[in-house]
C-alpha positions, -999 to 999 in steps of 0.1 A, spaced: 682 -509 -298 710 -511 -323 735 -525 -298 711 -553 -290 701 -561 -326 738 -566 -336 738 -599 -316 713 -615 -340 719 -631 -374 708 -609 -403 674 -625 -410 664 -625 -374 676 -589 -369 655 -578 -398 624 -595 -386 627 -581 -351 635 -546 -363 603 -546 -384 581 -555 -355 596 -532 -328 599 -501 -348 567 -485 -335 568 -500 -300 605 -499 -292 600 -481 -258 577 -508 -245 598 -539 -255 607 -561 -225 620 -594 -239 631 -611 -271 629 -649 -270 644 -673 -295 637 -710 -294 649 -738 -317 623 -747 -343 599 -722 -328 588 -686 -338 604 -655 -323 584 -641 -293 585 -604 -285 572 -594 -251 559 -558 -248 546 -543 -216 510 -548 -227 511 -579 -250 532 -607 -266 539 -607 -303 546 -639 -322 568 -633 -352 563 -658 -380 599 -669 -385 612 -704 -375 645 -701 -356 672 -727 -363 697 -743 -340 725 -728 -362 710 -693 -357 709 -699 -319 746 -709 -319 755 -680 -341 737 -656 -318 755 -671 -287 789 -667 -305 782 -630 -311 772 -625 -275 804 -642 -264 825 -623 -289 834 -655 -306 850 -669 -274 823 -691 -258 849 -707 -235 857 -673 -219 820 -670 -209 816 -705 -197 812 -695 -160 784 -671 -169 768 -697 -192 768 -722 -163 749 -696 -143 722 -695 -170 727 -660 -183 752 -635 -198 752 -598 -192 758 -577 -223 767 -541 -229 739 -518 -217 730 -541 -188 707 -563 -208 707 -600 -198 705 -630 -221 690 -660 -204 701 -694 -216 683 -728 -215 694 -762 -228 710 -794 -216 730 -789 -184 764 -805 -178 768 -816 -142 801 -823 -125 805 -829 -87 769 -818 -82 775 -784 -99 765 -771 -133 797 -765 -153 782 -758 -187 750 -758 -208 751 -778 -240 727 -780 -269 713 -745 -263 676 -746 -269 666 -710 -262 678 -675 -256 659 -648 -238 671 -612 -242 657 -592 -212 658 -555 -220 673 -535 -192 654 -502 -184 665 -480 -155 636 -460 -142 650 -429 -125 629 -417 -96 611 -451 -92 622 -452 -55 609 -417 -46 578 -431 -28 601 -451 -5 624 -424 6 603 -412 35 601 -447 49 638 -456 44 657 -424 54 663 -409 88 670 -373 78 678 -362 113 709 -385 115 715 -388 77 713 -425 80 693 -454 64 669 -475 83 674 -512 81 648 -521 55 633 -552 38 615 -545 5 591 -573 -3 572 -581 -35 562 -610 -58 583 -617 -89 578 -591 -116 566 -564 -93 596 -542 -99 615 -545 -66 649 -547 -83 642 -516 -104 632 -497 -72 662 -510 -53 686 -499 -81 672 -464 -81 673 -463 -43 710 -471 -44 716 -444 -69 700 -418 -47 717 -429 -15 750 -430 -32 748 -396 -49 729 -377 -22 694 -362 -24 697 -324 -26 660 -318 -22 660 -336 11 694 -324 22 705 -360 24 743 -364 21 757 -392 0 767 -425 17 792 -452 8 770 -481 -5 782 -517 -11 762 -539 -34 765 -577 -34 751 -583 -69 749 -621 -69 732 -624 -103 744 -592 -119 710 -576 -121 715 -545 -100 747 -528 -114 749 -551 -145 787 -549 -148 800 -553 -183 838 -559 -183 839 -543 -149 819 -512 -158 783 -507 -143 758 -504 -171 733 -489 -147 736 -456 -128 742 -468 -92 755 -435 -79 790 -420 -73 798 -437 -40 789 -473 -47 811 -503 -47 800 -536 -64 810 -572 -59 793 -595 -85 788 -632 -92 795 -642 -56 771 -657 -30 757 -630 -7 770 -648 24 806 -643 10 802 -610 -7 787 -592 23 817 -601 45 842 -592 17 826 -557 13 825 -550 50 862 -560 55 875 -542 24 853 -512 14 839 -499 47 803 -493 34 778 -474 54 750 -493 37 750 -529 24 725 -539 -3 715 -573 -17 686 -586 -38 664 -615 -30 675 -629 3 660 -662 13 683 -689 26 700 -696 59 734 -684 48 719 -651 36 703 -645 70 735 -651 89 755 -628 66 728 -601 69 728 -603 107 766 -601 105 764 -569 85 740 -552 108 760 -562 139 791 -548 122 775 -513 123 763 -512 86 728 -503 77 711 -527 53 685 -526 25 675 -560 11 646 -575 -9 627 -608 -7 599 -625 -25 564 -623 -10 530 -607 -13 520 -601 23 532 -604 59 514 -638 60 537 -650 31 568 -639 50 558 -657 82 550 -689 63 586 -689 50 606 -705 78 639 -687 69 623 -653 66 602 -659 97 634 -666 117 648 -632 104 616 -614 115 621 -629 149 655 -614 152 639 -579 147 668 -568 125 647 -546 102 632 -513 112 609 -512 82 592 -537 60 579 -523 27 555 -544 6 552 -533 -31 520 -534 -51 521 -564 -75 497 -546 -99 514 -512 -101 552 -513 -103 570 -490 -78 538 -483 -57 537 -492 -21 510 -516 -9 517 -515 28 544 -506 54 553 -522 87 577 -508 113 592 -521 145 574 -506 175 592 -485 201 595 -515 225 613 -535 197 589 -564 202 567 -566 171 561 -551 137 531 -528 134 513 -517 102 518 -480 95 486 -462 90 463 -485 109 
């Protein structure tokens, strides 16, 4: 935790260090708000630290995050977060500055949320039998679906690692993987270096819309597998269809809790009607990394059928 604590002013650093000493492994978030107490989120509870954060301390914290050059990080600030060394992300809230309909900056920063990055190696193991075609050493076009907070990005990241490095136990040979990391959550590039283990044959393009990044990767890096997190708008669907029609296999995620949720979303419903995906994997909202149910395209390529029924 030392490389995270160094971003806080001395008084705040001391307060946080005292509280997390015994529960460091379970810490998920550190929230600072102007004129409010520090909030520490652990995986089983929240802890309110009796210390009132000042606006000056928020600004000091931001300056340390930006290495005393806030202007250099203006584009990231405008996106609402900054990725720091270790893959941790600092969310930013305040007064947005709008120009030509786009956010160009955030002034009067009110709060900072340090989200602690934790890579869970092996978290995708339960998905491998559903995602891999071992006979052809290929990946099935797959959509992983889960509500927010159910761990789909964690599972996706680990799945990329295994596809890109190969899986000796399954005799699965490594494939070239291309990640369109629109929000910097998968690879967590810090000065161009992935802070997460994403395998040895993975290329990343970050901070670009999926509709643009997918085309860029296909044209320049010749991936066998394209990966993107949280698809959901019309442009994403068009780019995804382009990738699959270009001969790439795809693994993507989307928000939802059931097949009914997906079919109520007009954009995702249109994607289902294209029958692009061979597998739909729903994750359990209550147990991170566990599979709730799986659907696969039937042999006639006409409808998705629940596996196991």
